[in-house]
C-alpha positions as CSV (number, residue, x, y, z in Angstrom):
1,M,-43.2,-21.4,27.2
2,P,-46.8,-22.5,26.6
3,A,-48.1,-25.3,28.8
4,R,-47.5,-28.8,27.4
5,V,-50.3,-31.3,27.0
6,E,-49.9,-33.8,29.8
7,F,-50.3,-37.5,29.5
8,A,-52.6,-39.2,32.0
9,R,-50.3,-41.8,33.8
10,R,-51.5,-45.2,34.6
11,N,-52.2,-45.6,38.3
12,T,-49.7,-48.0,39.9
13,R,-48.3,-49.0,43.3
14,S,-45.1,-47.3,44.5
15,V,-41.9,-49.3,44.9
16,C,-38.8,-48.0,46.6
17,V,-35.4,-49.0,45.2
18,G,-33.0,-47.5,47.7
19,N,-33.7,-43.8,47.7
20,L,-35.4,-44.0,44.3
21,K,-39.2,-44.3,44.0
22,I,-40.7,-46.1,41.0
23,G,-44.4,-45.9,40.2
24,G,-47.1,-44.0,42.1
25,D,-46.6,-40.3,41.7
26,A,-42.9,-40.6,41.0
27,P,-41.5,-39.2,37.7
28,V,-40.4,-41.8,35.1
29,S,-36.8,-42.7,35.9
30,V,-33.9,-43.5,33.7
31,Q,-31.7,-46.5,34.3
32,S,-28.9,-48.4,32.6
33,M,-26.7,-51.5,33.0
34,T,-23.0,-51.7,33.4
35,K,-21.0,-53.4,30.6
36,T,-17.9,-54.0,32.7
37,D,-17.0,-57.3,34.3
38,T,-18.8,-57.0,37.7
39,R,-15.8,-58.9,39.2
40,D,-13.7,-55.9,38.3
41,V,-14.8,-53.6,41.1
42,D,-12.7,-50.5,40.1
43,S,-13.8,-50.6,36.4
44,T,-17.4,-51.1,37.4
45,L,-17.4,-48.2,39.9
46,R,-15.8,-45.9,37.3
47,Q,-18.5,-46.8,34.8
48,I,-21.3,-46.3,37.4
49,S,-19.8,-42.9,38.3
50,T,-19.9,-41.9,34.6
51,L,-23.4,-43.1,34.3
52,E,-24.5,-41.1,37.4
53,E,-22.9,-37.9,36.0
54,S,-24.9,-38.4,32.8
55,G,-28.2,-38.7,34.7
56,C,-28.6,-42.4,35.3
57,E,-30.8,-43.0,38.4
58,L,-30.5,-46.7,38.8
59,V,-27.8,-49.1,37.6
60,R,-28.0,-52.9,37.1
61,C,-25.0,-55.2,37.2
62,A,-24.8,-58.7,35.8
63,V,-24.1,-61.4,38.3
64,P,-22.8,-64.5,36.4
65,D,-21.1,-66.2,39.4
66,S,-20.3,-66.0,43.1
67,E,-17.3,-63.8,42.6
68,A,-19.4,-61.2,40.9
69,A,-22.0,-61.5,43.7
70,E,-19.3,-60.9,46.3
71,S,-17.9,-57.9,44.4
72,L,-21.3,-56.3,44.7
73,R,-20.5,-55.5,48.4
74,E,-17.8,-53.0,47.3
75,I,-19.8,-51.8,44.3
76,V,-22.9,-51.0,46.4
77,A,-20.8,-49.3,49.0
78,G,-19.0,-47.1,46.4
79,A,-21.9,-46.3,44.1
80,G,-23.8,-43.0,44.3
81,I,-27.0,-44.5,42.9
82,P,-29.0,-47.6,43.7
83,V,-27.5,-50.9,42.4
84,A,-29.7,-53.7,41.1
85,A,-28.5,-57.3,40.5
86,D,-29.3,-59.1,37.3
87,I,-29.8,-62.8,38.0
88,H,-30.3,-65.7,35.6
89,F,-30.2,-69.5,36.2
90,D,-29.0,-69.5,39.8
91,S,-31.2,-68.3,42.7
92,D,-28.2,-68.7,45.0
93,L,-26.6,-65.8,43.3
94,A,-29.7,-63.7,44.0
95,L,-29.4,-64.6,47.7
96,A,-25.7,-63.7,47.7
97,S,-26.6,-60.4,46.0
98,L,-29.2,-59.6,48.6
99,K,-26.6,-60.2,51.3
100,A,-24.2,-57.9,49.5
101,G,-26.7,-55.1,49.9
102,V,-28.3,-54.5,46.4
103,A,-31.3,-52.3,46.3
104,K,-33.2,-54.4,43.8
105,L,-33.3,-57.9,42.1
106,R,-34.1,-58.6,38.5
107,I,-35.1,-62.2,37.9
108,N,-36.2,-63.8,34.6
109,P,-39.1,-66.3,34.9
110,G,-37.7,-68.3,32.0
111,T,-34.3,-68.8,33.6
112,I,-34.6,-68.5,37.4
113,G,-35.6,-72.1,38.4
114,D,-38.3,-73.9,40.3
115,R,-40.9,-72.6,42.8
116,E,-39.0,-73.5,45.9
117,K,-36.0,-71.5,44.8
118,V,-38.1,-68.4,44.0
119,E,-39.8,-68.7,47.4
120,R,-36.5,-68.7,49.2
121,L,-35.3,-65.5,47.5
122,A,-38.7,-63.8,47.8
123,R,-38.7,-64.3,51.6
124,E,-35.2,-63.0,51.9
125,A,-35.9,-60.0,49.7
126,K,-39.1,-59.2,51.7
127,E,-37.1,-59.4,55.0
128,R,-34.6,-56.9,53.6
129,G,-37.1,-54.6,51.9
130,V,-35.7,-55.2,48.5
131,P,-38.1,-55.1,45.5
132,I,-38.0,-57.7,42.7
133,R,-38.4,-57.0,39.0
134,I,-40.0,-59.8,37.1
135,G,-38.2,-59.4,33.8
136,V,-39.9,-61.4,31.0
137,N,-38.0,-61.6,27.7
138,A,-39.4,-63.0,24.5
139,G,-36.0,-64.7,23.8
140,S,-36.1,-66.8,27.0
141,L,-39.9,-67.4,27.5
142,E,-40.8,-70.6,29.3
143,R,-41.4,-73.6,27.1
144,E,-45.0,-74.1,28.1
145,Y,-46.0,-70.8,26.5
146,L,-43.9,-71.4,23.4
147,K,-45.6,-74.8,23.0
148,R,-49.0,-73.4,23.6
149,D,-48.8,-70.4,21.2
150,G,-46.2,-71.7,18.8
151,W,-44.0,-68.5,19.3
152,P,-43.1,-66.1,22.1
153,S,-46.4,-64.2,21.8
154,P,-47.5,-61.1,23.8
155,E,-50.1,-63.3,25.5
156,G,-47.5,-65.8,26.5
157,M,-45.2,-63.0,27.9
158,V,-48.1,-61.6,29.9
159,D,-49.1,-65.0,31.3
160,S,-45.5,-65.7,32.3
161,A,-45.4,-62.4,34.2
162,L,-48.8,-63.0,35.8
163,G,-47.7,-66.5,36.9
164,H,-44.7,-65.1,38.7
165,I,-46.7,-62.2,40.2
166,R,-49.1,-64.7,41.7
167,L,-46.2,-66.8,43.1
168,L,-44.7,-63.8,44.8
169,E,-48.1,-62.6,46.0
170,G,-48.7,-66.0,47.5
171,W,-45.8,-65.4,49.8
172,D,-47.1,-61.9,50.6
173,F,-44.5,-60.3,48.5
174,T,-45.8,-57.2,46.6
175,D,-42.7,-55.0,46.1
176,I,-42.8,-55.9,42.4
177,V,-41.8,-54.2,39.1
178,V,-42.6,-55.9,35.8
179,S,-41.0,-55.8,32.4
180,L,-42.1,-57.5,29.1
181,K,-39.4,-57.0,26.5
182,A,-38.9,-58.2,23.0
183,S,-36.6,-57.1,20.2
184,D,-39.4,-55.9,18.1
185,V,-41.6,-52.9,18.9
186,S,-45.0,-54.2,18.0
187,R,-44.8,-57.3,20.3
188,T,-43.4,-55.3,23.1
189,V,-46.1,-52.6,23.0
190,A,-48.8,-55.3,22.7
191,A,-47.6,-57.1,25.7
192,Y,-47.4,-54.1,27.9
193,R,-50.9,-53.0,26.8
194,L,-52.3,-56.4,27.7
195,L,-50.8,-56.4,31.1
196,A,-51.6,-52.8,32.0
197,G,-55.2,-53.6,32.6
198,R,-54.5,-56.8,34.6
199,C,-52.3,-55.5,37.4
200,D,-51.3,-52.3,39.1
201,Y,-47.5,-52.9,39.5
202,P,-45.1,-50.4,38.0
203,F,-43.6,-51.2,34.6
204,H,-40.0,-51.1,33.5
205,L,-40.0,-50.3,29.8
206,G,-37.5,-51.2,27.1
207,I,-36.9,-52.8,23.7
208,T,-34.4,-55.5,24.3
209,E,-31.5,-56.2,22.0
210,A,-32.3,-53.1,20.0
211,G,-28.9,-53.0,18.4
212,A,-26.5,-50.1,17.8
213,G,-26.6,-46.8,16.1
214,E,-29.4,-44.8,14.7
215,N,-31.8,-47.7,13.9
216,A,-31.5,-48.9,17.6
217,V,-32.3,-45.4,18.9
218,V,-35.3,-45.1,16.6
219,K,-36.6,-48.5,17.5
220,S,-36.2,-47.8,21.3
221,A,-37.8,-44.3,21.0
222,A,-40.7,-45.7,19.0
223,G,-41.5,-48.5,21.4
224,I,-40.8,-46.7,24.7
225,G,-42.3,-43.4,23.4
226,A,-45.6,-45.1,22.2
227,L,-46.2,-46.6,25.6
228,L,-45.3,-43.5,27.6
229,A,-47.6,-41.5,25.4
230,E,-50.4,-43.8,26.6
231,G,-49.4,-43.3,30.2
232,I,-47.8,-46.7,30.5
233,G,-44.3,-46.9,32.1
234,D,-42.6,-45.9,35.3
235,T,-38.9,-46.5,34.6
236,I,-37.0,-47.0,31.3
237,R,-33.8,-48.5,30.0
238,V,-32.7,-48.0,26.4
239,S,-30.7,-51.1,25.5
240,L,-28.0,-50.3,23.0
241,T,-24.9,-52.1,21.9
242,E,-22.9,-49.0,22.8
243,D,-21.4,-47.1,25.7
244,P,-24.1,-47.2,28.4
245,V,-23.9,-43.4,28.8
246,R,-25.5,-43.3,25.3
247,E,-28.4,-45.3,26.7
248,V,-28.9,-42.7,29.4
249,E,-28.7,-39.8,27.0
250,V,-31.3,-41.4,24.7
251,G,-33.5,-42.2,27.7
252,W,-33.5,-38.6,28.8
253,A,-34.2,-37.4,25.3
254,I,-37.3,-39.6,25.1
255,L,-38.6,-38.3,28.4
256,K,-37.9,-34.7,27.5
257,S,-39.5,-35.0,24.1
258,L,-42.8,-36.1,25.8
259,G,-42.5,-33.5,28.5
260,L,-42.2,-36.1,31.2
261,R,-38.9,-35.0,32.7
262,K,-36.9,-31.8,32.5
263,K,-33.1,-32.0,32.5
264,G,-30.7,-29.8,30.4
265,P,-31.6,-28.0,27.2
266,E,-34.2,-29.1,24.7
267,F,-33.3,-27.9,21.2
268,I,-35.7,-26.9,18.5
269,S,-34.5,-26.1,15.0
270,C,-36.1,-26.0,11.6
271,P,-35.3,-28.7,9.1
272,T,-34.5,-26.0,6.5
273,C,-35.9,-25.8,3.0
274,G,-35.6,-23.6,-0.1
275,R,-36.7,-20.5,1.9
276,C,-33.8,-20.7,4.3
277,E,-31.0,-18.2,3.4
278,V,-28.5,-19.0,6.3
279,D,-26.7,-22.1,7.4
280,I,-29.1,-23.0,10.2
281,S,-27.7,-26.6,10.5
282,A,-24.2,-25.3,11.4
283,I,-25.6,-22.7,13.9
284,A,-27.9,-25.2,15.6
285,A,-25.1,-27.9,15.8
286,E,-22.7,-25.5,17.4
287,V,-25.2,-24.1,19.9
288,E,-26.1,-27.6,21.0
289,R,-22.5,-28.5,21.3
290,R,-21.7,-25.5,23.5
291,L,-24.7,-26.0,25.8
292,K,-24.4,-29.7,26.3
293,G,-23.0,-29.5,29.8
294,I,-25.7,-27.4,31.4
295,S,-28.4,-29.0,33.5
296,A,-31.1,-26.2,33.6
297,P,-34.3,-27.3,31.7
298,I,-34.5,-24.7,29.0
299,T,-35.7,-24.7,25.4
300,V,-33.5,-23.2,22.7
301,A,-34.9,-22.6,19.2
302,V,-32.8,-21.9,16.1
303,M,-35.1,-21.1,13.2
304,G,-34.3,-20.0,9.6
305,C,-37.4,-18.6,7.8
306,A,-40.4,-16.4,8.2
307,V,-43.0,-19.2,8.2
308,N,-42.6,-20.8,11.7
309,G,-39.4,-19.1,12.8
310,P,-40.7,-16.1,14.7
311,G,-43.4,-18.1,16.5
312,E,-41.1,-20.9,17.5
313,A,-38.4,-18.5,18.6
314,R,-40.9,-16.5,20.8
315,E,-42.3,-19.7,22.4
316,A,-38.8,-21.0,23.4
317,D,-37.0,-19.9,26.5
318,I,-34.2,-18.6,24.2
319,G,-34.8,-18.3,20.5
320,F,-33.2,-17.1,17.3
321,A,-35.2,-16.3,14.1
322,A,-33.0,-15.7,11.1
323,G,-33.6,-13.6,8.0
324,R,-31.2,-13.1,5.2
325,E,-28.4,-11.4,7.0
326,K,-29.9,-10.6,10.3
327,G,-32.0,-12.3,12.9
328,A,-33.9,-11.7,16.1
329,I,-33.0,-13.0,19.6
330,F,-35.9,-13.7,21.9
331,R,-36.1,-14.5,25.6
332,R,-39.3,-16.1,26.8
333,G,-41.4,-14.2,24.2
334,E,-39.6,-10.9,24.6
335,L,-37.6,-9.5,21.6
336,L,-34.2,-8.7,23.0
337,R,-32.4,-7.4,19.9
338,T,-31.6,-7.9,16.3
339,I,-28.2,-9.2,15.5
340,S,-26.1,-10.2,12.4
341,V,-26.3,-13.9,11.5
342,E,-22.5,-14.2,12.1
343,R,-23.2,-13.4,15.8
344,A,-26.0,-15.9,16.2
345,V,-24.0,-18.7,18.0
346,E,-22.2,-16.3,20.4
347,E,-25.4,-14.4,21.3
348,L,-27.6,-17.5,21.6
349,V,-25.1,-19.3,23.9
350,A,-24.6,-16.2,26.0
351,E,-28.3,-15.7,26.6
352,A,-28.9,-19.4,27.2
353,L,-26.1,-19.5,29.8
354,K,-27.4,-16.4,31.5
355,L,-30.9,-17.9,31.8
356,A,-29.6,-21.2,33.0
357,D,-27.6,-19.3,35.7
358,D,-30.8,-17.5,36.7
359,I,-32.7,-20.8,37.0
360,D,-30.0,-22.5,39.0
361,A,-29.8,-19.5,41.4
362,S,-33.5,-19.4,41.9
363,S,-33.6,-23.1,42.8
364,D,-30.8,-22.9,45.4
């Protein structure tokens, strides 16, 4: 494969969330949030396990009451990835979550309460070495900024974040991650761009309340991807009204598309046109389905015409360039053999699995 163009990342401080590093020279991480009742420990741990298997590196749990905060003790103990507590309205729940052993707190400046309460939890978090995410949301922005600007503006979101950064810094607390989320892409991107030049804390990216289905995926990819392409962003959560595993899958797809992380296959296939003489769509879909479970970072190309097909197939780790009845199989630029189109799926999958095994063996 040819070398990718690399994006110059914004220089940030490094924050440790359990065994996960965010910011600094750490790769952009993928996180999600449980959608179970946190008070139901068994269901929550099952969902966390599923998320971990899908590639989630940090999971956040809602803490609506003291029972949920107490349940975090068992959840933290049983989870295989760091657990963060999502706190609104009641700083006492943040303190209880810290005592339960969470690796990170998320607080919302618009809902957390007064200065004294924030100071109390900041001092407790510092003593325990637990970072805090200042999570600003357009939908719950403080009234002073709404009154000033007449709407939840990017400037208001940034000023809200900076106000709480200064509060925490005043108590010598600097293990901070910041997020500035809105449900529309343009406002979210504008807010992050504004804040990027005014602090060096790592950013958690996301488009909040993106919705469900294809439109939500596109909206999230557009906003998160635009910022990452500018070097802005250190950890991401794709917020979907769906199974949280889908959030993780989309998050990884965004990072892989930008060359920021490598995990599992990356698929390349032509969109097809009047020149295509084989059912490339069916071949590509079946190859992707059969290779979904592998973790080796390989590229697989399925191409259907003479314009870009041979070039894309050669540049992929494993590639197939189809003609009318036959096609060529390539491995990292080398022509392996010519096969019938009917054998394309079997041959591509076999070669991809063989290469994946070689990569896994070499990394042991």
